[in-house]
N, C-alpha and C positions, 0 to 999 in steps of 0.2 A: 446749632439752633434747630436745623431740620430734624435731627435725631431726637432732640428734646420734645419737639412738637409731636413726633410719631409716638414716643413713649407716653406723652400726655394723652393723646387720642386713645391709645390702647387701654390705658387706665380708665379713662372716662367711659369708654365703650363698655367695659366690664361693670363699672359703677352703674351706668345707665340701664344695662340689661338686668342687673340685680335689683335695681329700683323698680323696674317694670314687673319683675317676678313677685315683688313684695307689694304690689299695688293695692292689696286689701288693707294695708296699713295706712292710716291718714297721713297726708303729707305734712312734713314739719313746717311749722309756721315760720315766717321770716320777719314780719312786721311786729311781732310781739316779743322779739328778743331785745335784751338790753343794749345790744350793739347793732340793732336793726335801724333802718333809716328813720322810722317814725320816732323812736325814743331818742335817737341822737339829735334830731332836729328839735324835739320837744325840750331837751335839756338846754340847748342853745337859746331857745326862745325864752325859757325861764331866766336864764342868766342875763339876757338883754332886756327882759321885761316887755317883750313884744310878741303877741300871740299870732300875728299875721302869717309868718312862714309855715305854721303847722295847720292852718285852716284847710289847706289843699288836701290833707289826708282824710278829711271827713266830708260827708254829703252836705250840701248847702243848707238843708233844713235843720241840720244839727249844729250849725255855727253858733246860735245863741247859747246852747248848752256848753260848748267848748269855751266860749268867751267868759261865761259865768264861772266855770270851773277854774279858768286861768286867773281871773281876778281874785277869787277866794284863795287860791294858792299863793299868789303874790302877797296877799294881806297876812297870811299865816306864817309864811316862811321867814318873815322878819323877826319872829319871836324866839329865835335861838336855833342852834344846830339841830336838835332833835325835832323841833317843830318844822324846820325846813325839810328834813328828810321825810317826815310823814306827809307834809303838804305836797312835796314833789311826787311821792309815790301815788298819792290820790290823783293828781293831775295826769300822770303817765298812764295809770290804769284806766282812767276815764277816757282819755284820748284813744288809746289802743282798742279799748272795748268798742267804742263808737266806730272806729275805723274798720274793725273786723266785722261789725254788724253791717256796715255799708258794703262789704265784700260778700255778704251772705255767709260768713263763716262764724263759728262759735268762738267766744273768748274764754280761754282756760287759764288766764293769768299770765304775768310777765315771765319770760324765760331768761335764764342766765346767759351771759355773753359767751360766745365761742361755740354755740351749737351749729353744726353744719346744716344749712337749709336744704341741701341737696344740689346736685350738679346743675340742674336747670337754672335755678335762681342764682347760683354762684357765677355761672358763665354769663348770664344776662347782665349781672352787675359789673363784671369785668369788661364786657363789651361797652357798656355805658362809660366806664372809667377811661377806656381807651379811645372812645369817640368814634368807634367803627364797629359795624355788625358783620364785617366780612368773615372773620374767623368763626364767629358764632353760627352764621348761616351755613358755612362749609361743614362745620361739625354736626349740626342738626341734620343736614342732608345725608352725611355719611352714616349717622346713627339710625336714622329712620330707614335708610336703604337696607341696613343690616336687619332691622326689625321686620320689615316687609318680606325680604327674601327668605329669612329663616322660617317665618310662619307659613309663607307660601309653599316652600319646599316640604315642610312637615305635613301640611294639609294635603298637598298633591300626592305625596307618598302614601298616606293613610287612605286616601280616596281610592287608590288602585286596589286596596285590599279590603275595602269596606263591605263587600258582598260575601266575604269568606265566612263570616260568622256575625252573630249579634254583637259580641264583644268588640270585634274589629270595626263594626259599624259605629259603635259608640265612641271608639277612639277617634274615628274620622270626624264624627259630629263635634266632639270636644275641640279638636284641632281647628275645624271649620269655624266654630263660634269664636274662638280666640282670634283667628286670622281676620275674620270679617269685622269684628268689633274694633280691632286694632286699626284697620284701614279706615273704618267709619269715623273713628275719633280723630285720626290724622286729617281726614278729608274735612270734617265739620270744623275743626280748629282752623284749618287753612282758609276755608270759605269765610269763616267768621272774621278772620284777620283781614281778608281782602275786602270785605264789606265795609270796613272802617277806613279804607284808603280813598283818596280823591285824585282826580286827574288821571295821569298815565303812570302814576307811581306803582300801583299794584294792579294785577289783572282783575277784570270783573268776574264776579262769581258766575257759575254756569246757570242756565235757565232753571228756574225752580228753586234756586238757593240750596241751602244745606240739605243733605239727605235726611229723610225721616228715620227714626230709630228702627232697626231691623227687627226688634222684638224677640231676639233669641234669649 
């Protein structure tokens, strides 16, 4: 079991680093997949005729629109198999579109089942299924440690040679910007998470809150 976990971590580390290198590509959506949590719950709601379980996926102000779409769908889906398929598709698209808008993300249509949402979402879902975040926290700690140390080492090395020429200086600046922005994002994400905690569960954010954008 220990060897399996080691192999899994090495594989995920490579996956994660490749994901970061391809950061210019938009992240794959999770909630617009046919096997994603929104669509799965929506199908169950339609089968039971109860919209209540899916309302949590949308902002409160959009609840009337979801309820109206649900009632229209229930009325139409009784008119035969083809009508049911069209009505269900209408409701699923309406629900996911409004959910995505609530996240501040664009809606680009429902995606087929089986699309890999990426290691972050996949591991988060597995942690919820297991009922424990311990393995996830350990994995994130190890992965971010790799990311910080590699960028730091590269930046420090290029800094030593930055004065040799303009080209070497530019190499240093490129590495510096990558390193600083990586750390800044980790820091701001961590502070943002801590700000949502209560009591002694999470540490309080440092004075001044999240750092301002560095502007590079």
